[in-house]
N, C-alpha and C positions, 0 to 999 in steps of 0.2 A: 735467559730467555723465559718469557712469561707465556703461559698457555691460557687461553680463554675456555670457559666451560662450554660444554654442549647441552642442547635441549635433547628432549627424548627423540625428536625427529631427526637428530644428528647435525642440525644447523648450529652455527656458533651464535653465542649471545654476545651482543655489543655491550659497551660501557653502560648503557641505559637499560640493560636486560631485554632489549628487543631481539628477536631472532635475526640473524644475518645470513645471507646466502653463502654458499660454500665459496671458499677462497678461489679467486681467479688467477691464473698465472701471473707472476710479476716479471715484466720485461726485463728488469735489472737483475733477476736470478739467473745464474749460469745454467745451461743446458746439463741434465744429468750426465755424469762420465759412464755410468752403467744403467741399463733398464733390465729389470728382472720381470719377465712376463709369467705371472702366477694365475692369469685369468683362467677360470674354470677349475682351480684348486681350492679344496677346503682348508681352513685353518686347522692346524698350525703349519701347513705346507709353505704358505707365503713367508712366514717368519723363518722357517728353517732354510729356505732358499736365500733369504737376506743375510742369515747369520753365516751361512757357508760361503757367500761370495762377498761379503763386507770387505775383506782384506785384498780384494782385487783392485780396489781404487785407493789413491793416496788420501791421507789424512787431509780434511778440508774439502774434498770433493763431494758431490752429491749422488746419490743413487736413487733411482725411481723404482718402486715396486708397483706393478699393475696387478689389481686383484679385484674380483667381484663377489667374493664372500663377504657378507655383512660384518661377520666377526673380525675381519681385518680392520675395520674402522676403529675398533677399540685396541685390538691386539698389537698393531704396529706401533701407535704411539706409547702404549705400555711397554713394550720391549725396548723402545728408545730410552724411556725413563729408567728402566732397569739396567740397561747397558751403557748409559751415560753417552748416548749418541742424540745429535740434535734432530728432533723432528721438525722440518722446515714447513711443510704444508701438506695439505690433501686437495686434490682437484677431482672433480667429476668428469669422467670420461665420455665422450659423446655417444658411445654404443653401449653404455652400461659399465659399471664398476668404478673404480676409483684409481687414482695415480698418488702414492705416497711418496714424498720426497724426504730423504734422510741425508743428513750431512755427517760424514764420518768424523768423529772427534779424536780417535787415537788409533 
């Protein structure tokens, strides 16, 4: 899986270097098997909640972590790289915060 870099504003860079809007939900992506609501919690609590509950879903399933602490935007993808889990996408939530989708790999 290839990751695209982010600009300082948090948007993704396209192939031509232009800022792209946050990823929209892909209708072909399955719904998360588990949703972890970490809204209102400061990092590293969303990461701790994810780590504690990862084994509740089968390998290959997706977990969504909902968080509104801006640190989660870097911490969740970094945790996925460190733990060899697939960071699927980030989506902006309508009432603030983000949904981070992670696929369990082992």
